[in-house]
C-alpha positions as CSV (number, residue, x, y, z in Angstrom):
1,X,170.6,95.8,222.9
2,X,173.2,97.4,225.2
3,X,176.8,96.5,224.7
4,X,179.0,96.4,227.8
5,X,181.4,99.2,228.3
6,X,184.8,98.3,229.7
7,X,188.3,99.4,228.5
8,X,189.9,97.4,225.8
9,X,193.1,97.4,227.9
10,X,191.1,95.7,230.7
11,X,189.6,92.9,228.6
12,X,191.1,90.2,230.8
13,X,189.3,87.0,231.1
14,X,191.0,85.4,234.1
15,X,189.3,84.1,237.2
16,X,191.0,86.7,239.5
17,X,189.8,89.5,237.2
18,X,186.2,88.2,237.3
19,X,186.2,88.0,241.1
20,X,187.4,91.6,241.3
21,X,184.0,92.7,240.1
22,X,182.1,90.8,242.8
23,X,181.3,92.0,246.4
24,X,178.8,91.1,249.0
25,X,177.9,90.8,252.7
26,X,179.2,87.2,253.1
27,X,175.9,85.6,252.2
28,X,174.7,87.3,249.1
29,X,177.0,88.7,246.4
30,X,176.5,90.8,243.3
31,X,178.7,92.0,240.4
32,X,179.1,95.5,239.3
33,X,180.4,96.2,235.8
34,X,179.2,99.7,235.0
35,X,176.6,100.5,233.9
36,X,175.3,97.0,234.8
37,X,174.7,95.4,238.2
38,X,174.3,91.6,238.3
39,X,172.5,89.4,240.9
40,X,171.9,85.6,241.0
41,X,168.6,83.9,241.4
42,X,168.1,80.2,241.8
43,X,165.0,78.3,240.6
44,X,164.4,74.9,242.1
45,X,164.2,71.8,239.9
46,X,162.2,68.9,241.4
47,X,162.4,65.2,240.8
48,X,158.8,64.0,240.6
49,X,159.7,60.5,241.8
50,X,161.9,61.7,244.7
51,X,159.4,64.4,245.7
52,X,162.1,66.9,246.4
53,X,164.5,69.4,244.9
54,X,167.5,67.9,243.1
55,X,168.9,71.0,241.6
56,X,168.7,74.7,240.9
57,X,169.0,76.6,237.7
58,X,171.1,79.8,238.2
59,X,169.5,82.8,236.6
60,X,171.1,86.2,236.1
61,X,169.1,89.3,237.2
62,X,170.7,92.4,235.6
63,X,169.8,96.0,236.3
64,X,171.2,99.4,235.5
65,X,173.1,101.3,238.2
66,X,169.9,103.3,238.7
67,X,168.1,100.1,239.8
68,X,166.1,99.7,236.6
69,X,165.8,96.0,235.7
70,X,166.9,94.9,232.2
71,X,166.5,91.8,230.2
72,X,169.2,89.1,230.6
73,X,169.3,88.9,226.8
74,X,170.4,92.6,226.7
75,X,173.7,91.6,228.3
76,X,174.8,89.8,225.1
77,X,174.4,92.5,222.4
78,X,174.6,91.5,218.8
79,X,177.2,94.3,218.5
80,X,179.4,92.9,221.3
81,X,182.7,91.3,220.5
82,X,183.5,87.7,221.3
83,X,185.8,88.9,224.1
84,X,182.9,90.9,225.7
85,X,180.5,88.0,225.4
86,X,183.0,85.6,227.0
87,X,183.7,88.2,229.7
88,X,180.1,88.6,230.7
89,X,179.4,84.9,230.5
90,X,182.4,84.1,232.8
91,X,181.4,86.9,235.2
92,X,177.9,85.5,235.5
93,X,179.2,82.0,236.1
94,X,181.6,83.2,238.8
95,X,178.8,85.1,240.5
96,X,176.5,82.1,240.5
97,X,179.1,79.7,241.8
98,X,180.1,82.1,244.6
99,X,176.4,82.6,245.7
100,X,175.7,78.9,245.4
101,X,178.6,77.9,247.6
102,X,177.6,80.3,250.4
103,X,174.2,78.6,250.9
104,X,175.4,75.4,252.6
105,X,173.9,73.0,250.0
106,X,176.0,69.9,249.5
107,X,173.5,67.5,247.8
108,X,172.0,69.2,244.7
109,X,173.0,70.1,241.2
110,X,173.8,73.6,240.0
111,X,172.5,74.2,236.5
112,X,174.5,76.8,234.6
113,X,173.6,78.3,231.2
114,X,176.5,78.7,228.9
115,X,176.4,81.4,226.2
116,X,176.8,79.6,222.8
117,X,179.6,81.9,221.9
118,X,181.5,80.9,225.0
119,X,180.7,77.2,224.3
120,X,182.4,77.5,220.9
121,X,185.1,80.2,221.5
122,X,185.8,80.3,225.3
123,X,188.8,78.1,225.4
124,X,190.9,80.3,223.1
125,X,191.0,82.8,226.0
126,X,192.6,80.3,228.4
127,X,191.5,78.0,231.2
128,X,188.7,79.2,233.4
129,X,185.9,76.9,234.4
130,X,187.9,74.1,235.9
131,X,189.8,76.6,238.0
132,X,186.6,78.3,239.1
133,X,185.1,75.0,240.4
134,X,188.4,74.0,242.1
135,X,188.8,77.4,243.9
136,X,185.3,77.1,245.3
137,X,185.5,73.4,246.1
138,X,182.6,72.3,243.9
139,X,183.2,68.9,242.3
140,X,182.3,68.9,238.6
141,X,179.8,66.2,239.0
142,X,177.5,68.6,240.8
143,X,177.4,70.9,237.8
144,X,174.9,70.6,234.9
145,X,175.9,72.6,231.9
146,X,172.9,73.8,229.9
147,X,173.7,74.3,226.2
148,X,171.4,76.0,223.8
149,X,172.3,73.7,221.0
150,X,169.9,75.3,218.6
151,X,172.1,78.4,218.4
152,X,175.2,76.5,217.3
153,X,175.2,75.6,213.6
154,X,178.5,73.8,213.4
155,X,177.9,70.1,214.5
156,X,181.6,69.5,215.1
157,X,181.9,72.6,217.3
158,X,178.8,71.6,219.3
159,X,180.1,68.0,219.9
160,X,183.5,69.3,220.8
161,X,182.2,71.8,223.3
162,X,180.0,69.1,224.9
163,X,182.9,66.7,225.1
164,X,185.0,69.4,226.9
165,X,182.5,69.7,229.7
166,X,181.7,66.0,229.8
167,X,185.4,65.1,230.1
168,X,185.7,67.5,232.9
169,X,183.1,65.5,234.8
170,X,180.0,67.7,234.4
171,X,176.6,66.6,233.4
172,X,175.2,67.9,230.1
173,X,171.7,69.3,229.5
174,X,170.3,70.3,226.1
175,X,168.1,73.3,226.7
176,X,164.9,74.5,225.0
177,X,164.5,71.2,223.1
178,X,161.5,71.1,220.9
179,X,161.8,74.5,219.3
180,X,164.0,76.2,216.7
181,X,166.8,74.0,215.3
182,X,166.3,71.2,217.8
183,X,166.2,67.7,216.3
184,X,166.7,64.1,217.3
185,X,169.8,63.7,215.2
186,X,171.6,66.1,217.6
187,X,170.1,64.2,220.5
188,X,171.6,60.9,219.2
189,X,175.0,62.5,218.5
190,X,175.4,64.5,221.7
191,X,173.9,62.0,224.2
192,X,173.1,64.6,226.9
193,X,172.3,63.4,230.4
194,X,169.3,65.6,230.6
195,X,167.0,67.1,227.9
196,X,165.1,70.2,228.9
197,X,161.8,70.5,227.0
198,X,160.9,74.0,226.1
199,X,158.0,75.7,227.9
200,X,156.1,76.0,224.6
201,X,155.5,72.2,224.7
202,X,153.7,72.2,228.1
203,X,151.7,75.3,227.0
204,X,150.5,73.6,223.8
205,X,149.8,70.3,225.7
206,X,147.5,72.2,228.0
207,X,145.4,73.5,225.1
208,X,145.7,70.7,222.6
209,X,144.6,67.1,223.0
210,X,146.9,66.1,220.2
211,X,150.0,67.5,221.8
212,X,149.0,66.1,225.1
213,X,148.7,62.7,223.6
214,X,152.1,62.9,221.9
215,X,154.1,64.3,224.8
216,X,154.4,60.9,226.6
217,X,155.8,59.4,223.4
218,X,158.3,62.3,223.1
219,X,159.5,61.7,226.7
220,X,159.7,57.9,226.0
221,X,161.9,58.6,223.0
222,X,164.2,60.8,225.1
223,X,164.4,58.0,227.7
224,X,165.2,55.4,225.0
225,X,168.0,57.7,223.8
226,X,169.5,57.4,227.3
227,X,168.6,60.8,228.6
228,X,166.4,62.1,231.5
229,X,163.7,64.5,230.7
230,X,162.9,67.8,232.3
231,X,160.0,70.1,231.4
232,X,160.4,73.8,232.2
233,X,157.8,76.6,232.5
234,X,155.2,74.6,234.5
235,X,152.9,77.3,235.7
236,X,149.5,75.7,236.4
237,X,148.2,72.6,238.2
238,X,146.9,71.3,234.9
239,X,150.3,71.6,233.3
240,X,151.8,69.8,236.4
241,X,149.4,67.0,236.0
242,X,150.2,66.7,232.3
243,X,153.9,66.5,233.2
244,X,153.1,63.6,235.6
245,X,151.0,61.8,232.9
246,X,153.9,62.1,230.5
247,X,156.4,60.3,232.8
248,X,158.6,63.3,233.0
249,X,161.6,63.0,235.4
250,X,162.0,66.6,236.5
251,X,159.8,69.7,236.6
252,X,160.7,73.4,236.9
253,X,158.4,76.4,236.9
254,X,156.4,79.0,238.9
255,X,153.8,76.4,239.9
256,X,156.4,74.8,242.1
257,X,158.7,77.7,243.0
258,X,159.8,81.0,241.6
259,X,163.5,82.0,241.3
260,X,164.9,83.4,244.6
261,X,168.3,84.7,245.7
262,X,168.2,82.4,248.7
263,X,167.7,78.6,248.5
264,X,164.5,77.4,250.2
265,X,164.7,75.9,253.7
266,X,162.9,72.6,252.7
267,X,163.8,70.4,249.7
268,X,160.4,68.8,249.7
269,X,157.2,70.1,248.1
270,X,153.7,69.1,249.5
271,X,152.1,69.8,246.1
272,X,153.8,66.8,244.5
273,X,151.9,64.4,246.9
274,X,148.7,66.2,246.1
275,X,149.4,65.9,242.4
276,X,149.8,62.1,242.5
277,X,146.5,61.8,244.4
278,X,144.7,63.9,241.8
279,X,146.3,62.1,238.9
280,X,145.2,58.7,240.4
281,X,141.6,60.1,240.9
282,X,141.5,61.6,237.4
283,X,142.8,58.4,235.8
284,X,140.1,56.4,237.6
285,X,137.4,58.8,236.5
286,X,138.7,58.8,232.9
287,X,138.8,55.0,232.9
288,X,135.3,54.8,234.2
289,X,134.0,57.3,231.6
290,X,135.7,55.4,228.8
291,X,134.1,52.2,230.0
292,X,130.7,53.8,229.9
293,X,131.3,55.4,226.5
294,X,132.6,52.1,225.0
295,X,130.2,49.8,226.7
296,X,127.6,49.6,223.8
297,X,130.5,48.9,221.4
298,X,132.3,46.4,223.5
299,X,129.1,44.5,224.4
300,X,127.9,44.4,220.7
301,X,131.4,43.4,219.5
302,X,131.6,40.6,222.1
303,X,128.1,39.3,221.0
304,X,129.3,39.3,217.4
305,X,132.4,37.3,218.3
306,X,130.2,34.7,220.0
307,X,128.0,34.4,217.0
308,X,130.9,34.1,214.6
309,X,132.5,31.5,216.8
310,X,129.2,29.5,216.7
311,X,129.3,29.5,212.9
312,X,127.3,32.6,211.9
313,X,128.8,34.2,208.8
314,X,130.8,37.4,209.9
315,X,128.8,39.8,207.7
316,X,125.6,38.5,209.5
317,X,127.1,38.4,213.0
318,X,128.5,41.9,212.7
319,X,125.3,43.7,211.5
320,X,124.4,45.2,214.9
321,X,128.0,46.3,215.6
322,X,128.4,47.9,212.2
323,X,125.3,50.0,212.7
324,X,126.8,51.8,215.7
325,X,127.9,55.4,214.9
326,X,131.7,55.3,215.6
327,X,132.3,52.0,213.8
328,X,134.7,52.3,210.8
329,X,135.4,48.7,209.8
330,X,135.8,45.1,211.0
331,X,138.1,42.5,209.7
332,X,139.5,39.0,210.6
333,X,143.1,38.0,211.0
334,X,144.6,34.6,211.0
335,X,147.0,33.3,213.6
336,X,149.9,34.9,211.8
337,X,148.3,38.3,211.7
338,X,147.4,38.3,208.0
339,X,144.0,39.7,207.1
340,X,141.5,37.1,205.8
341,X,139.3,38.7,203.1
342,X,138.1,42.2,202.8
343,X,136.8,44.7,205.4
344,X,133.3,44.6,206.7
345,X,132.1,48.2,206.7
346,X,129.0,50.2,207.5
347,X,126.7,50.8,204.5
348,X,127.4,54.6,204.4
349,X,131.2,54.4,205.0
350,X,132.2,54.9,201.3
351,X,130.3,58.2,201.2
352,X,132.7,59.5,203.9
353,X,136.0,58.0,202.7
354,X,138.8,60.5,202.0
355,X,139.8,60.0,198.4
356,X,143.3,61.1,199.2
357,X,143.9,57.8,201.0
358,X,142.3,55.6,198.2
359,X,145.5,53.5,197.7
360,X,145.2,52.3,201.3
361,X,141.5,51.3,201.2
362,X,142.0,47.7,200.0
363,X,143.4,45.8,203.0
364,X,142.8,42.2,201.9
365,X,145.9,40.0,202.6
366,X,147.5,42.8,204.7
367,X,149.7,41.8,207.6
368,X,148.8,43.4,211.0
369,X,151.1,41.2,213.1
370,X,153.0,44.3,214.4
371,X,149.9,45.8,215.9
372,X,149.4,45.6,219.7
373,X,145.7,44.8,219.3
374,X,146.7,41.6,217.4
375,X,149.5,40.7,219.9
376,X,147.3,41.3,223.0
377,X,144.4,39.3,221.6
378,X,146.7,36.4,220.6
379,X,148.2,36.4,224.1
380,X,144.8,36.2,225.8
381,X,142.4,34.2,223.6
382,X,138.7,34.8,224.4
383,X,139.3,38.1,226.2
384,X,138.2,41.4,224.7
385,X,141.1,43.9,224.1
386,X,140.8,47.7,223.7
387,X,143.8,49.5,222.1
388,X,144.9,53.0,222.9
389,X,144.1,55.6,220.2
390,X,146.5,55.4,217.3
391,X,146.7,56.6,213.7
392,X,145.2,54.1,211.4
393,X,147.1,53.6,208.2
394,X,143.8,52.8,206.5
395,X,142.2,56.2,205.9
396,X,144.7,58.2,208.0
397,X,142.3,58.7,210.9
398,X,142.8,58.3,214.7
399,X,141.1,55.2,215.8
400,X,140.7,52.7,218.7
401,X,140.6,49.0,217.9
402,X,138.6,46.2,219.7
403,X,140.0,42.8,219.2
404,X,139.4,39.2,220.4
405,X,140.9,35.8,219.5
406,X,138.2,33.1,218.8
407,X,138.2,29.6,217.5
408,X,136.2,29.5,214.3
409,X,135.4,26.7,211.9
410,X,138.5,27.7,209.9
411,X,140.8,27.8,212.9
412,X,142.0,30.6,215.2
413,X,140.8,34.0,214.1
414,X,141.3,37.4,215.6
415,X,138.2,39.6,215.1
416,X,139.0,43.3,215.0
417,X,136.8,46.4,214.9
418,X,138.1,49.9,214.4
419,X,136.3,52.8,216.0
420,X,136.8,56.4,215.0
421,X,138.4,58.3,217.9
422,X,137.2,61.9,218.3
423,X,140.3,64.1,218.4
């Protein structure tokens, strides 16, 4: 890491002092704080639903006076004092705000990263940010403050810092959520306007069916917490499609646009329309493929339901269905969702049961009224229902459940059949 070199006597942290380091040609400005030169880049953030840019993340591009690029992380050396860290953070923000205001954009957000040290300690060096926005005529509601909450250990300090910017009128974004110290407890406590999901999540979702299946639920939890969800680091078409499937609100990444010093001429991106068309096509293909794959199971299950409704004993009516390779178990529920009797299982099932889940094998008299497959079948008697894949508490395996409500000699029954879902 390379600590900044400026005189102890010159460690002033005022707005006027910051602006003394900045010069430009009227359109593009940079800051010179030897031996470092700083430039701004802006990466577009797109709203999927609006099909256009709604904001830009300001990114710092540092280099040595020789022109050699250096990592932005090297600006904040572990050996730097708090004063130096606050200085460079304020200098970066001043540079970003000046460059942003010179580009005639009056409709979008400006996302600004705040160094965690500044978030916690900045105010002890006097007022700054409100004055910066006022001087350059940017209303606070156009600023999104990105806070790397995982780097702040003190919960009280984190909440106090967020409250400071929120009270000013800015929006709050929690950055890099899903890695490090991120947790939902902080999400509930801080109530950010936007949660930025770390790039590692979209990378993993592209290569793992399990992560891809979980990602929409993670986004749903963020929505239920009252926040919008942004996924960063989208670099491929496949990742972009996964983001759409996950009901994400905003996307950011090289697939849509790279960071540039100048804002793009058009707010709209033709790729988003194409992605929606491909997503619809892929969804239709997947639905058709699943129908074909499940057809032998759904047909056999429906035939078993007809036989049971006609008075055939369940163990007899289910023989053909239980002989199919993916079938794990069948069972009957009464109108209240309580299981009637034991499971009906394939002859060879017990040879494949995981002994670690033995306490869960006996499901007689269990209550499954919370399950969607029960609720859907009860709502539409006589119509076959197919659940989404879910983790079965019985055996701890991923499964899909077929269900149908039928009138039997003992009253209304919901016939259910669990199929093992390949992961």
